[in-house]
C-alpha positions as CSV (number, residue, x, y, z in Angstrom):
1,M,-48.8,-20.7,87.5
2,R,-49.7,-21.3,83.8
3,P,-53.5,-21.0,83.3
4,A,-55.4,-24.0,82.2
5,P,-55.7,-24.4,78.4
6,G,-58.8,-23.3,76.7
7,P,-61.0,-25.4,74.4
8,A,-59.3,-24.2,71.2
9,E,-55.8,-25.0,72.5
10,R,-56.9,-28.4,73.6
11,A,-58.4,-29.1,70.2
12,A,-55.1,-28.1,68.5
13,R,-53.1,-30.5,70.5
14,P,-52.2,-33.8,68.9
15,P,-53.9,-36.8,70.5
16,A,-52.1,-38.2,73.4
17,P,-50.0,-41.2,72.5
18,Q,-51.4,-44.5,73.5
19,N,-49.4,-46.5,76.0
20,G,-47.0,-43.5,76.3
21,L,-45.4,-44.0,72.8
22,I,-44.9,-41.5,69.9
23,R,-46.1,-42.9,66.6
24,P,-43.6,-42.7,63.6
25,T,-44.3,-40.3,60.7
26,P,-45.7,-42.0,57.7
27,G,-43.4,-42.5,54.8
28,K,-45.6,-40.7,52.5
29,T,-45.5,-37.6,54.7
30,L,-41.7,-37.8,55.0
31,G,-41.4,-37.9,51.2
32,A,-43.5,-34.9,50.8
33,L,-41.4,-33.0,53.4
34,D,-38.2,-33.9,51.6
35,A,-39.6,-32.7,48.4
36,L,-40.5,-29.4,50.0
37,K,-37.1,-29.1,51.5
38,N,-35.2,-29.7,48.2
39,Q,-37.5,-27.5,46.2
40,K,-35.7,-24.2,45.4
41,P,-37.8,-21.2,44.5
42,A,-37.5,-20.3,40.8
43,P,-35.3,-17.2,40.4
44,R,-37.2,-14.2,39.2
45,V,-35.1,-12.9,36.2
46,D,-35.9,-9.8,34.2
47,P,-36.5,-11.2,30.7
48,G,-34.5,-8.3,29.3
49,L,-31.4,-9.5,31.2
50,E,-31.4,-13.1,30.3
51,E,-28.8,-12.5,27.6
52,A,-26.5,-10.3,29.7
53,V,-23.0,-11.6,30.1
54,G,-22.0,-9.2,32.8
55,F,-22.6,-5.9,34.7
56,T,-20.7,-2.7,35.0
57,H,-18.8,-2.2,38.2
58,F,-18.4,0.9,40.4
59,D,-15.8,3.4,39.5
60,T,-12.7,3.9,41.6
61,T,-10.0,6.6,41.8
62,A,-8.0,4.6,39.2
63,S,-10.9,4.7,36.7
64,Q,-10.2,6.3,33.3
65,D,-12.3,8.2,30.8
66,N,-14.0,6.0,28.2
67,M,-13.0,2.9,30.2
68,V,-15.5,0.8,32.2
69,T,-15.0,-2.3,34.3
70,V,-17.4,-5.2,33.8
71,L,-17.9,-8.1,36.1
72,T,-19.2,-11.5,35.0
73,T,-19.9,-14.9,36.5
74,R,-17.5,-17.8,36.3
75,D,-19.8,-19.5,33.7
76,D,-19.8,-16.4,31.4
77,L,-16.1,-15.6,31.8
78,H,-15.2,-17.2,28.4
79,L,-17.7,-15.0,26.5
80,L,-15.8,-11.8,27.1
81,A,-12.7,-12.6,25.0
82,S,-10.3,-9.8,23.9
83,Q,-11.6,-7.5,21.2
84,T,-15.2,-8.7,21.7
85,L,-17.7,-6.0,21.0
86,V,-20.4,-5.4,23.6
87,R,-23.4,-3.2,24.2
88,V,-23.9,-1.6,27.6
89,K,-27.5,-0.5,28.4
90,S,-27.2,2.0,31.2
91,R,-30.0,1.2,33.7
92,E,-30.7,4.5,35.3
93,D,-30.6,6.9,32.4
94,G,-31.6,4.6,29.6
95,R,-28.6,5.3,27.4
96,S,-27.0,2.7,25.2
97,Y,-23.2,2.4,24.6
98,L,-21.0,0.3,22.3
99,G,-17.7,-0.9,23.7
100,V,-14.9,-3.3,23.1
101,I,-13.0,-5.6,25.5
102,V,-9.5,-4.3,25.7
103,R,-8.2,-5.9,28.9
104,G,-9.0,-9.3,30.3
105,P,-11.0,-11.2,31.0
106,F,-9.3,-11.8,34.4
107,A,-10.4,-14.4,37.0
108,E,-10.7,-13.0,40.6
109,P,-11.7,-15.0,43.7
110,N,-15.0,-14.0,45.3
111,A,-14.0,-14.4,49.0
112,V,-10.6,-12.9,49.4
113,P,-8.2,-10.7,47.4
114,A,-6.2,-12.6,44.7
115,N,-2.9,-11.7,46.3
116,S,-3.9,-12.8,49.8
117,T,-2.0,-15.5,51.6
118,M,-5.1,-17.7,51.6
119,A,-5.7,-17.4,47.9
120,V,-2.0,-18.1,47.1
121,G,-2.0,-21.1,49.4
122,V,-5.1,-22.6,47.8
123,V,-3.6,-22.3,44.3
124,T,-0.1,-23.5,45.1
125,H,-1.3,-26.5,47.0
126,G,-3.7,-27.5,44.4
127,K,-2.4,-31.1,44.2
128,K,-3.2,-31.7,47.9
129,L,-6.4,-29.7,48.5
130,T,-9.7,-30.2,46.9
131,Y,-11.1,-26.9,48.1
132,T,-11.0,-23.8,46.0
133,F,-12.6,-20.4,46.1
134,E,-15.5,-19.5,43.8
135,Y,-14.4,-16.8,41.4
136,H,-15.8,-14.3,39.0
137,G,-14.5,-12.5,35.8
138,R,-13.3,-8.9,35.4
139,A,-12.7,-7.2,32.1
140,E,-12.1,-3.6,30.9
141,I,-14.3,-2.1,28.3
142,E,-13.3,0.8,26.0
143,I,-16.4,2.8,25.1
144,L,-16.5,3.4,21.4
145,G,-19.5,5.7,21.4
146,E,-23.1,6.2,22.4
147,E,-25.9,5.0,20.2
148,L,-28.2,7.8,19.2
149,K,-30.8,7.3,16.5
150,G,-28.9,4.5,14.8
151,A,-25.6,6.5,14.7
152,L,-22.5,6.1,17.0
153,E,-21.7,9.5,18.6
154,P,-18.9,10.4,20.9
155,P,-20.0,9.6,24.5
156,R,-20.8,12.5,26.8
157,F,-21.5,10.3,29.9
158,R,-20.5,7.0,31.3
159,P,-22.7,3.9,31.8
160,R,-24.1,3.7,35.4
161,P,-23.0,0.9,37.8
162,Q,-24.7,-2.4,37.6
163,S,-25.7,-1.8,34.0
164,P,-26.1,-5.0,31.9
165,V,-23.6,-5.9,29.2
166,F,-24.6,-7.8,26.1
167,L,-22.5,-9.4,23.3
168,L,-22.9,-8.3,19.7
169,G,-23.4,-10.9,17.1
170,D,-20.8,-11.5,14.4
171,E,-22.8,-9.7,11.7
172,E,-23.4,-6.6,13.8
173,S,-19.8,-6.7,15.1
174,A,-18.5,-6.7,11.5
175,R,-20.7,-3.7,10.6
176,V,-19.6,-1.8,13.7
177,L,-15.9,-2.5,13.2
178,G,-16.0,-1.7,9.5
179,V,-14.3,-4.9,8.4
180,R,-16.6,-5.6,5.5
181,G,-15.3,-5.9,2.0
182,S,-14.2,-8.5,-0.6
183,L,-10.5,-8.6,0.2
184,G,-9.8,-10.6,3.3
185,L,-6.6,-10.4,5.3
186,G,-7.2,-12.9,8.0
187,M,-9.3,-13.8,11.1
188,V,-10.0,-11.3,13.8
189,V,-8.6,-12.5,17.1
190,G,-11.4,-13.1,19.6
191,Y,-13.9,-14.2,16.9
192,D,-14.5,-17.6,15.4
193,R,-15.9,-16.5,12.1
194,M,-15.1,-12.8,11.6
195,E,-12.5,-11.9,8.9
196,A,-10.7,-8.6,8.7
197,R,-11.8,-7.4,5.3
198,I,-11.3,-4.3,3.2
199,D,-13.0,-2.9,0.1
200,P,-10.4,-3.0,-2.6
201,R,-12.3,-0.5,-4.7
202,D,-12.6,2.2,-2.0
203,K,-10.3,5.1,-2.7
204,S,-10.1,6.0,0.9
205,I,-8.3,2.7,1.8
206,L,-5.5,1.3,-0.3
207,P,-4.6,4.5,-2.1
208,R,-4.0,6.1,1.3
209,H,-0.9,3.8,1.4
210,T,0.1,1.0,3.7
211,G,3.1,0.1,5.9
212,I,4.0,-3.5,6.7
213,V,6.5,-3.5,9.5
214,G,8.0,-6.0,12.0
215,T,11.1,-7.9,12.9
216,T,12.6,-10.7,10.7
217,G,10.6,-13.9,11.1
218,G,7.4,-12.0,12.2
219,G,5.5,-12.8,9.0
220,K,5.9,-9.7,6.8
221,S,6.7,-11.7,3.7
222,T,3.7,-14.0,4.2
223,T,1.5,-11.0,4.6
224,V,2.9,-9.5,1.4
225,A,2.4,-12.8,-0.5
226,T,-1.2,-13.1,0.8
227,L,-1.9,-9.5,-0.2
228,I,-0.5,-10.1,-3.7
229,H,-2.7,-13.2,-4.1
230,R,-5.9,-11.5,-2.8
231,A,-5.3,-8.2,-4.7
232,Q,-4.9,-10.0,-8.0
233,A,-8.2,-11.8,-7.5
234,E,-9.8,-8.4,-7.2
235,G,-8.4,-7.2,-10.6
236,I,-5.8,-4.9,-9.1
237,A,-2.5,-4.4,-10.9
238,I,0.4,-5.3,-8.6
239,I,4.0,-4.1,-9.0
240,V,6.6,-5.5,-6.6
241,F,10.1,-4.1,-6.1
242,D,11.7,-7.3,-5.0
243,V,15.3,-6.8,-3.7
244,E,15.8,-10.4,-2.7
245,G,13.8,-12.3,-5.4
246,E,11.4,-13.7,-2.8
247,Y,8.4,-13.3,-5.0
248,T,9.7,-14.5,-8.4
249,H,7.9,-17.9,-8.0
250,V,4.5,-16.7,-6.7
251,D,2.8,-18.2,-9.8
252,E,3.4,-21.6,-8.2
253,P,1.6,-23.1,-5.2
254,T,3.4,-23.2,-1.9
255,E,5.3,-26.3,-0.9
256,Q,6.0,-25.4,2.7
257,A,4.7,-28.0,5.1
258,A,3.7,-25.5,7.8
259,M,1.9,-23.3,5.2
260,L,0.1,-26.3,3.8
261,E,-1.1,-27.3,7.3
262,A,-2.3,-23.7,8.0
263,L,-4.1,-23.5,4.7
264,K,-5.8,-26.8,5.5
265,R,-7.1,-25.5,8.8
266,R,-8.5,-22.4,7.0
267,G,-10.2,-24.6,4.4
268,R,-8.0,-23.2,1.6
269,K,-5.9,-24.8,-1.1
270,P,-2.4,-23.9,-2.3
271,E,-2.4,-22.1,-5.6
272,G,-0.2,-19.6,-7.5
273,V,-1.1,-16.3,-8.9
274,R,-2.0,-15.9,-12.6
275,E,-0.3,-13.6,-15.1
276,L,3.1,-13.2,-13.4
277,H,5.7,-11.2,-15.3
278,I,9.3,-10.8,-14.0
279,H,11.4,-7.8,-15.0
280,H,15.1,-7.6,-14.5
281,L,17.9,-5.2,-15.5
282,T,19.9,-6.0,-18.6
283,G,23.1,-7.6,-17.6
284,R,21.7,-8.8,-14.3
285,A,20.2,-12.3,-13.6
286,S,16.8,-13.2,-12.2
287,R,16.1,-15.8,-9.4
288,N,13.7,-17.4,-11.9
289,P,15.7,-17.3,-15.1
290,R,13.5,-19.8,-17.0
291,H,10.2,-18.1,-16.4
292,R,8.0,-17.9,-19.4
293,N,7.3,-14.2,-18.9
294,L,10.8,-12.9,-18.3
295,H,11.6,-9.3,-19.5
296,R,14.9,-7.6,-19.7
297,F,14.8,-3.8,-19.4
298,S,17.2,-0.9,-19.4
299,L,16.8,2.6,-18.0
300,N,16.5,5.8,-20.1
301,F,18.9,8.4,-18.8
302,S,16.6,11.1,-20.2
303,S,13.8,10.1,-17.9
304,L,15.8,10.6,-14.7
305,S,15.8,14.0,-13.0
306,P,19.3,15.5,-13.1
307,Y,18.8,16.5,-9.4
308,A,17.8,13.0,-8.5
309,I,20.9,11.6,-10.3
310,A,23.1,14.1,-8.4
311,E,21.6,12.9,-5.1
312,I,21.8,9.2,-5.8
313,L,25.4,9.5,-6.9
314,D,26.2,11.5,-3.7
315,M,27.8,14.4,-5.6
316,S,29.4,17.1,-3.6
317,D,28.1,20.6,-4.0
318,A,30.9,21.5,-6.3
319,Q,30.4,18.3,-8.4
320,Q,26.6,18.9,-8.6
321,E,27.2,22.5,-9.7
322,R,29.4,21.3,-12.6
323,F,27.1,18.4,-13.4
324,L,24.2,20.8,-13.8
325,K,26.3,23.2,-15.9
326,A,27.3,20.3,-18.2
327,Y,23.6,19.2,-18.3
328,D,22.6,22.7,-19.5
329,V,25.3,22.8,-22.1
330,T,24.2,19.4,-23.3
331,K,20.7,20.6,-23.8
332,L,21.9,23.4,-26.0
333,L,24.1,21.0,-28.1
334,L,21.1,18.6,-28.5
335,E,19.3,21.4,-30.3
336,D,22.4,22.5,-32.2
337,F,22.8,18.9,-33.6
338,G,19.1,18.5,-34.4
339,I,18.6,15.8,-31.8
340,F,15.9,17.5,-29.7
341,P,13.8,19.4,-30.3
342,R,13.1,18.6,-33.9
343,S,9.6,20.0,-34.4
344,E,7.2,22.5,-33.0
345,E,5.5,19.8,-31.0
346,D,8.9,19.0,-29.4
347,R,9.3,22.7,-28.5
348,R,5.8,22.7,-26.9
349,R,6.8,19.6,-25.0
350,L,9.9,21.4,-23.6
351,L,7.6,23.9,-21.9
352,D,6.0,21.2,-19.8
353,I,9.2,19.5,-18.6
354,D,9.8,19.6,-14.8
355,E,13.5,18.7,-14.2
356,L,12.7,18.0,-10.6
357,S,10.8,14.9,-11.7
358,T,12.2,14.0,-15.1
359,G,15.1,14.6,-17.5
360,H,15.6,16.1,-20.9
361,P,14.2,14.1,-23.8
362,R,16.7,12.1,-25.9
363,M,19.7,13.0,-23.7
364,T,22.0,10.1,-23.0
365,I,24.7,9.7,-20.4
366,Q,27.3,9.6,-23.2
367,H,26.2,13.1,-24.3
368,V,26.8,14.5,-20.8
369,L,30.1,12.6,-20.6
370,D,31.3,14.1,-23.8
371,V,30.6,17.6,-22.5
372,V,32.4,16.8,-19.2
373,S,35.3,15.6,-21.3
374,A,35.3,18.9,-23.2
375,Y,35.4,20.8,-20.0
376,I,38.3,18.8,-18.7
377,Y,40.2,19.4,-21.9
378,S,39.5,23.1,-21.8
379,L,41.1,23.2,-18.3
380,S,44.2,21.2,-19.4
381,D,47.4,22.9,-20.5
382,E,46.7,22.0,-24.1
383,G,43.1,23.4,-23.8
384,R,44.3,26.6,-22.3
385,S,47.0,26.9,-25.0
386,E,44.4,26.5,-27.7
387,A,42.2,29.0,-26.1
388,R,45.1,31.5,-26.1
389,G,45.9,30.7,-29.7
390,R,49.3,29.1,-28.9
391,P,50.5,25.9,-30.6
392,R,49.9,22.6,-28.8
393,A,52.7,20.6,-27.3
394,A,53.3,17.8,-29.8
395,S,55.0,15.6,-27.4
396,R,51.8,14.8,-25.5
397,R,48.8,13.0,-27.0
398,Q,45.7,15.1,-26.5
399,G,42.7,13.5,-24.8
400,N,44.8,11.1,-22.7
401,F,42.9,12.2,-19.6
402,L,40.1,10.0,-20.9
403,D,42.4,7.0,-20.8
404,E,43.1,7.7,-17.1
405,L,39.5,8.1,-16.2
406,D,38.0,5.3,-18.2
407,P,40.6,3.0,-19.8
408,E,37.9,0.5,-21.0
409,N,36.3,3.2,-23.2
410,A,39.5,4.9,-24.5
411,S,39.9,4.7,-28.2
412,A,43.2,3.4,-29.7
413,Q,42.5,5.8,-32.6
414,A,42.1,8.9,-30.5
415,P,42.8,12.1,-32.5
416,A,46.2,13.7,-32.2
417,H,44.6,16.9,-30.8
418,G,41.5,17.8,-28.8
419,P,39.1,15.7,-26.7
420,T,37.7,12.4,-27.8
421,F,33.9,12.2,-28.1
422,Y,31.7,9.0,-28.4
423,S,28.3,10.4,-29.1
424,E,26.9,12.3,-32.1
425,F,28.9,15.3,-30.9
426,R,32.1,13.8,-32.5
427,S,30.9,15.0,-35.9
428,N,31.5,18.6,-34.9
429,V,34.1,18.9,-32.0
430,G,34.5,22.6,-32.7
431,R,30.8,23.3,-32.0
432,V,31.0,21.5,-28.7
433,M,34.1,23.4,-27.6
434,S,32.5,26.6,-28.6
435,R,29.5,26.0,-26.3
436,V,31.9,24.9,-23.5
437,M,34.1,28.0,-23.8
438,A,30.9,30.2,-23.8
439,Q,30.2,28.9,-20.3
440,S,33.6,28.4,-19.0
441,S,34.5,26.9,-15.6
442,K,37.4,26.2,-13.3
443,H,38.8,23.6,-11.0
444,E,39.9,20.7,-13.2
445,I,40.1,18.3,-10.3
446,S,36.4,18.7,-9.5
447,W,35.5,18.0,-13.1
448,K,37.6,14.9,-13.2
449,A,35.9,13.6,-10.0
450,L,32.5,14.2,-11.7
451,A,33.7,12.4,-14.8
452,S,34.8,9.4,-12.7
453,K,31.3,9.1,-11.1
454,L,29.6,9.4,-14.4
455,H,31.9,6.8,-16.0
456,R,31.1,4.4,-13.2
457,L,27.4,4.9,-13.8
458,R,27.8,4.4,-17.5
459,R,29.8,1.2,-17.0
460,L,26.8,-0.3,-15.3
461,N,25.5,-0.6,-18.9
462,I,21.9,-0.1,-17.8
463,F,21.2,3.2,-19.7
464,D,20.0,3.5,-23.3
465,V,20.9,-0.1,-24.3
466,G,19.8,0.0,-27.9
467,S,18.8,-3.7,-28.2
468,V,16.9,-3.7,-24.9
469,R,13.6,-2.0,-24.5
470,G,12.6,0.1,-21.5
471,V,9.8,-0.8,-19.1
472,D,6.3,-1.1,-20.6
473,Y,4.3,0.8,-17.9
474,N,0.9,0.4,-19.6
475,S,1.3,-3.4,-19.6
476,M,2.2,-3.3,-15.9
477,L,-1.0,-1.5,-15.2
478,T,-3.1,-4.2,-16.8
479,P,-5.9,-5.5,-14.4
480,G,-4.8,-8.5,-12.4
481,R,-1.3,-8.5,-13.6
482,V,1.5,-9.2,-11.1
483,S,4.8,-7.5,-12.1
484,V,7.9,-8.4,-10.0
485,I,10.9,-6.1,-10.5
486,D,13.7,-8.6,-9.6
487,L,16.6,-6.6,-8.1
488,S,18.2,-9.6,-6.4
489,D,21.3,-9.5,-8.6
490,T,22.2,-5.8,-8.4
491,D,24.1,-5.8,-5.1
492,S,23.9,-2.0,-5.0
493,P,21.5,0.2,-3.1
494,Q,22.4,3.1,-5.4
495,L,21.4,1.1,-8.4
496,N,18.2,-0.1,-6.8
497,N,17.3,3.4,-5.9
498,L,17.9,4.5,-9.6
499,V,15.6,1.7,-10.8
500,I,12.9,2.3,-8.2
501,A,12.9,6.1,-8.8
502,D,12.7,5.7,-12.5
503,I,9.9,3.1,-12.5
504,L,7.9,5.0,-9.9
505,R,8.0,8.1,-12.1
506,G,7.0,6.1,-15.2
507,L,4.1,4.4,-13.4
508,Q,2.8,7.7,-12.2
509,E,2.9,9.3,-15.6
510,A,1.2,6.2,-17.2
511,Q,-1.5,6.1,-14.5
512,E,-2.1,9.9,-14.9
513,T,-2.7,9.4,-18.6
514,R,-5.0,6.3,-18.0
515,Y,-6.9,8.2,-15.3
516,Q,-7.5,11.1,-17.6
517,K,-8.8,8.9,-20.4
518,A,-11.0,7.0,-18.0
519,N,-12.5,10.2,-16.7
520,D,-13.1,11.5,-20.3
521,R,-15.0,8.2,-21.0
522,E,-16.8,8.3,-17.6
523,Q,-15.1,5.1,-16.6
524,T,-13.0,4.0,-13.6
525,V,-9.2,3.5,-13.9
526,T,-7.6,0.2,-13.0
527,P,-6.4,0.3,-9.3
528,A,-2.7,-0.3,-8.9
529,L,-0.7,-1.4,-5.8
530,I,3.1,-0.8,-5.7
531,I,4.9,-2.8,-3.1
532,I,8.4,-1.6,-2.1
533,E,10.4,-4.2,-0.2
534,E,13.2,-3.1,2.1
535,A,11.8,0.4,2.0
536,H,14.4,1.6,4.6
537,E,17.1,1.1,1.9
538,F,15.2,3.4,-0.5
539,L,13.9,6.0,1.9
540,S,15.9,5.9,5.1
541,A,16.2,9.0,7.2
542,S,19.9,9.5,6.2
543,R,19.0,9.2,2.5
544,I,16.1,11.6,2.8
545,S,18.4,14.2,4.2
546,Q,20.8,13.7,1.3
547,M,18.2,13.2,-1.4
548,P,15.3,15.7,-0.8
549,V,14.5,15.7,-4.5
550,L,14.0,11.9,-4.6
551,F,11.8,12.1,-1.5
552,E,9.7,14.9,-3.2
553,Q,9.2,12.6,-6.1
554,V,7.9,9.9,-3.8
555,A,5.8,12.3,-1.9
556,R,4.3,13.7,-5.1
557,I,3.4,10.1,-6.2
558,A,1.9,9.4,-2.8
559,K,-0.3,12.5,-2.8
560,R,-1.4,12.3,-6.4
561,G,-1.8,8.6,-6.2
562,R,-4.7,8.9,-3.7
563,K,-6.8,10.4,-6.5
564,R,-5.3,8.4,-9.3
565,W,-5.8,5.0,-7.6
566,L,-2.1,4.4,-7.1
567,G,-1.4,2.8,-3.7
568,L,2.0,2.4,-2.2
569,V,3.0,-0.4,0.3
570,F,6.2,0.2,2.3
571,V,7.7,-3.1,3.7
572,T,10.5,-2.9,6.2
573,Q,12.0,-4.7,9.3
574,L,13.6,-1.4,10.3
575,P,10.8,1.1,10.7
576,Q,13.0,3.2,12.9
577,H,15.1,4.1,9.8
578,L,12.1,5.5,8.0
579,P,11.9,9.3,8.5
580,N,8.7,11.0,9.8
581,E,8.1,12.4,6.4
582,V,7.7,8.9,5.0
583,L,5.7,7.6,7.9
584,G,3.4,10.6,7.5
585,L,2.4,9.4,4.1
586,I,1.1,6.1,5.5
587,N,-2.5,5.8,6.8
588,N,-2.8,2.0,7.0
589,F,-0.5,-0.3,9.1
590,I,0.1,-4.0,9.4
591,I,2.4,-4.3,12.4
592,H,4.0,-7.7,13.1
593,K,6.2,-8.5,16.1
594,I,8.5,-5.7,17.3
595,T,10.6,-6.3,20.4
596,D,12.5,-2.9,20.5
597,S,10.6,-0.7,23.0
598,S,12.1,2.5,21.4
599,V,10.8,1.4,18.0
600,I,7.3,0.7,19.5
601,S,7.3,4.2,21.1
602,R,8.1,5.8,17.8
603,M,5.4,3.8,16.0
604,Q,2.9,4.8,18.7
605,R,3.5,8.4,17.9
606,T,3.0,7.7,14.2
607,A,-0.1,5.5,14.4
608,G,-1.8,7.4,17.2
609,S,-5.2,5.6,16.8
610,I,-3.9,2.4,18.4
611,D,-4.5,2.1,22.1
612,E,-1.9,1.2,24.7
613,S,-3.4,-2.3,25.4
614,L,-2.8,-3.3,21.8
615,W,0.7,-2.0,21.8
616,N,1.6,-4.0,24.9
617,R,0.9,-7.1,22.9
618,V,3.1,-6.3,19.9
619,P,6.4,-7.7,21.5
620,R,4.6,-11.0,22.1
621,L,2.9,-11.5,18.8
622,A,3.3,-15.0,17.3
623,P,4.5,-15.4,13.7
624,G,1.6,-14.5,11.4
625,Q,-0.2,-12.4,14.0
626,A,-0.4,-8.7,13.4
627,L,-1.9,-5.5,14.7
628,V,-3.9,-4.2,11.8
629,S,-5.1,-0.6,11.4
630,F,-6.8,0.4,8.2
631,S,-8.6,3.7,7.6
632,N,-12.0,1.9,7.2
633,F,-11.7,0.1,10.6
634,T,-13.5,1.6,13.5
635,R,-10.6,0.7,15.7
636,P,-7.3,-1.3,15.2
637,L,-7.6,-5.1,15.5
638,M,-5.4,-8.0,16.3
639,V,-5.5,-10.3,13.3
640,A,-4.2,-13.8,12.5
641,V,-3.1,-13.1,8.9
642,D,-4.1,-15.8,6.4
643,P,-1.4,-18.2,5.2
644,A,-0.1,-17.5,1.7
645,P,-1.1,-20.1,-0.9
646,V,1.7,-19.1,-3.2
647,K,5.3,-20.2,-3.3
648,R,7.8,-17.8,-1.7
649,L,11.5,-18.2,-1.8
650,L,13.2,-18.1,1.6
651,V,16.0,-15.7,2.0
652,E,19.1,-16.9,3.8
């Protein structure tokens, strides 16, 4: 039996209901109870974690060095966009790390694995079901370094699990990424207001040379046009080797509807560049023939290295040997005829000539052709007879081999005996033959093959045209001047290579002189940017193997240009044709869409600082998007390149 209740228990009991009924609870009391039931306790949040957007996850057997997984809530998922910079504050050891989102963010369900039957069923029957799982976000962070006393050092450890992750502001992110400067390229993907910028006056950036690569239609030409426009605004001298004539109207604003719309979205207006000058070879047309600053130019045979000429003309070993022999004899004859040297200053100048980079002063292609003609005559029956002192056969007109090789240049008034000359050498044929006989040769057929190649080169009528001036390199190097070398009407890679090689050499020599003068006056030299379109035609792997001297010239310009503020930009849709020697000269890359996996693999080996996650996006890049890696950037970035405000001719 239960004992009888005590006084205290009886006092705690509610009063017995009257008439056996329970009284209803007053409304006021019910309202108070409901309020207590609905009231949720305020969460106790560490004030230092209020701005955290996620927390580091535990490591697994698949974890990688310098890579950390971060988990975030559904509400904060949108904050961890690709390329976003974050700070990880390791809870247990107090270390602070900087990282960048390189994969994700991915949405994962909380209750079941994403590939489970239940999750798949919920998603695929979304039209019929109103139920769905709660989910969270997952992203991968690449650790850039550990923050130690204001500096970013290589990390020795990893952030501990459940460490908070914080977003960096735009200003701090720009500082960490190294994208500051006055020359903007476009917007960094993942940020609303951050531009990819470089310092155009920093010698460690543009003079370290740039490669702009990608498939046709990926946006290379737009990038080049934007670079021209921005570089001119910074007072840089720009020289463009334009093989298609695309940039011959960049002084006019763009008229493309898509470009106008893109400019409007960026808050910019269409406008052309100032101070455009177009240069084209004599006898060749320009795609902008009525431009007010149109300049014809010819090449100086004396400025071209004889070794480079032999390579560009694809001479055989035997032909090159004879060409160099004729070149040496021509140098002796130039002195014999008082053409060069003429003074002691000229003789001192001879001591500094490097024939691997330039030619012999005042020598013309006709001088060399006359010497070659003399050699061919010396090997003919008539020439041998003359050498032996026997009378010549009167039935055959001497010199008629020249008619066979070059009928257009054959003289109707050719002398009855001996070779026919067309340079100053015709005033003393005997002196020429004396020099030739002193350095005799053999194999008439090989000499005739050489003469045929030289005649074809002369008939281009681009060398030493008396009424046409050469290129004014000092004017090209004027601050803010855009010089377009229009090669659209040449239709010859060999001719293009001759022009590019000659102008590159002239620009280097002019910049060397300007650099020395600026140093003497304790001033800075004007920066110059040289853009070579279709670089694979000029410096392909096959050409490099055949033209080592030409490549050495380019390599010399590239190496010396880093100190002389001469930056090269190689533009190509076929980077696989560029040899490793050329790619090794490039330190900055703007990589547009590439779909060929083998090309991507080769570029990965060249630009080793770009991580795998970014390379995986290259085949899917939209037109205008690019993977940009500059020497001042902390890491490569995905960039939406700004639209070009200038007019660009489309190439069919």
